[in-house]
C-alpha positions as a Markdown table, in Angstrom:
| # | Residue | x | y | z |
|---|---|---|---|---|
| 1 | Unk | 17.5 | 60.2 | -24.2 |
| 2 | Unk | 13.9 | 58.9 | -24.2 |
| 3 | Unk | 12.7 | 55.5 | -25.5 |
| 4 | Unk | 9.1 | 54.4 | -25.9 |
| 5 | Unk | 7.8 | 50.9 | -26.2 |
| 6 | Unk | 4.2 | 49.5 | -25.7 |
| 7 | Unk | 3.0 | 52.3 | -23.4 |
| 8 | Unk | 6.1 | 52.4 | -21.4 |
| 9 | Unk | 8.4 | 55.4 | -21.7 |
| 10 | Unk | 12.0 | 55.1 | -20.5 |
| 11 | Unk | 14.0 | 58.2 | -19.5 |
| 12 | Unk | 17.7 | 57.4 | -19.5 |
| 13 | Unk | 19.6 | 59.2 | -16.8 |
| 14 | Unk | 23.3 | 58.2 | -16.7 |
| 15 | Unk | 23.7 | 54.6 | -15.6 |
| 16 | Unk | 20.1 | 54.2 | -14.4 |
| 17 | Unk | 16.7 | 54.9 | -15.9 |
| 18 | Unk | 13.1 | 55.7 | -14.9 |
| 19 | Unk | 10.2 | 54.1 | -16.7 |
| 20 | Unk | 6.6 | 55.5 | -16.7 |
| 21 | Unk | 3.8 | 53.1 | -17.2 |
| 22 | Unk | 0.3 | 54.4 | -18.1 |
| 23 | Unk | -2.5 | 52.2 | -16.9 |
| 24 | Unk | -6.2 | 52.6 | -17.5 |
| 25 | Unk | -8.0 | 50.9 | -14.6 |
| 26 | Unk | -10.6 | 48.2 | -15.5 |
| 27 | Unk | -13.3 | 46.5 | -13.5 |
| 28 | Unk | -11.0 | 43.6 | -12.4 |
| 29 | Unk | -8.3 | 46.0 | -11.1 |
| 30 | Unk | -10.9 | 48.1 | -9.2 |
| 31 | Unk | -12.5 | 45.0 | -7.7 |
| 32 | Unk | -9.1 | 43.6 | -6.6 |
| 33 | Unk | -7.9 | 47.0 | -5.5 |
| 34 | Unk | -4.5 | 46.3 | -7.1 |
| 35 | Unk | -2.6 | 46.4 | -10.4 |
| 36 | Unk | 0.4 | 44.4 | -11.6 |
| 37 | Unk | 3.3 | 46.3 | -13.2 |
| 38 | Unk | 4.8 | 45.0 | -16.5 |
| 39 | Unk | 8.2 | 44.9 | -14.9 |
| 40 | Unk | 9.8 | 44.5 | -11.5 |
| 41 | Unk | 11.2 | 47.7 | -9.9 |
| 42 | Unk | 14.8 | 47.7 | -8.9 |
| 43 | Unk | 15.4 | 46.8 | -5.3 |
| 44 | Unk | 15.5 | 49.9 | -3.1 |
| 45 | Unk | 13.9 | 52.2 | -5.7 |
| 46 | Unk | 10.6 | 53.7 | -5.0 |
| 47 | Unk | 7.5 | 53.7 | -7.0 |
| 48 | Unk | 5.6 | 57.0 | -7.7 |
| 49 | Unk | 1.9 | 56.8 | -8.5 |
| 50 | Unk | 0.0 | 59.8 | -10.0 |
| 51 | Unk | -3.6 | 59.6 | -11.1 |
| 52 | Unk | -4.2 | 61.6 | -14.3 |
| 53 | Unk | -5.1 | 65.2 | -13.4 |
| 54 | Unk | -4.5 | 64.3 | -9.7 |
| 55 | Unk | -1.7 | 64.8 | -7.1 |
| 56 | Unk | 1.2 | 62.6 | -6.5 |
| 57 | Unk | 0.2 | 59.8 | -4.1 |
| 58 | Unk | 2.3 | 58.7 | -1.1 |
| 59 | Unk | 3.6 | 55.1 | -0.8 |
| 60 | Unk | 2.5 | 53.3 | 2.3 |
| 61 | Unk | -0.3 | 55.9 | 2.9 |
| 62 | Unk | -2.2 | 55.8 | -0.4 |
| 63 | Unk | -0.9 | 52.5 | -1.8 |
| 64 | Unk | 1.7 | 49.8 | -1.1 |
| 65 | Unk | 4.2 | 48.0 | -3.4 |
| 66 | Unk | 5.1 | 44.3 | -3.1 |
| 67 | Unk | 7.2 | 43.2 | -6.1 |
| 68 | Unk | 5.2 | 44.0 | -9.2 |
| 69 | Unk | 1.9 | 44.5 | -7.3 |
| 70 | Unk | 0.6 | 47.9 | -6.3 |
| 71 | Unk | -2.4 | 47.7 | -4.0 |
| 72 | Unk | -4.6 | 50.4 | -2.5 |
| 73 | Unk | -6.9 | 48.2 | -0.4 |
| 74 | Unk | -7.8 | 49.9 | 2.9 |
| 75 | Unk | -5.5 | 52.8 | 2.1 |
| 76 | Unk | -5.9 | 56.4 | 0.8 |
| 77 | Unk | -6.8 | 55.5 | -2.7 |
| 78 | Unk | -9.5 | 53.0 | -1.6 |
| 79 | Unk | -12.9 | 54.2 | -2.8 |
| 80 | Unk | -11.2 | 57.0 | -4.8 |
| 81 | Unk | -10.1 | 55.2 | -8.0 |
| 82 | Unk | -12.7 | 53.9 | -10.4 |
| 83 | Unk | -13.1 | 52.1 | -13.7 |
| 84 | Unk | -11.5 | 54.0 | -16.6 |
| 85 | Unk | -9.3 | 56.2 | -14.3 |
| 86 | Unk | -5.8 | 56.6 | -15.7 |
| 87 | Unk | -2.8 | 56.4 | -13.5 |
| 88 | Unk | 0.9 | 56.9 | -14.3 |
| 89 | Unk | 3.5 | 54.8 | -12.5 |
| 90 | Unk | 7.1 | 55.9 | -12.3 |
| 91 | Unk | 9.7 | 53.3 | -11.4 |
| 92 | Unk | 13.4 | 52.7 | -11.6 |
| 93 | Unk | 14.5 | 49.9 | -14.0 |
């Protein structure tokens, strides 16, 4: 099944689920070159980042994940993302 709450869509798949979080980047996020997720990903589960109308990005090449923080400072997305860009984050929960 699928559940939706506050911009977060949860896809239920057996005992685990995947959430997608849609984020519109603002000036503060672009200046900091990072975003904070609404929830903490499960340990050992990857994060997928996809800019709207763009290709899937590669963790540790285009961005890094540390707890709830996704950063792109000095990585592939640095200088690419801008204010009002929309990104979709997929994560296990």
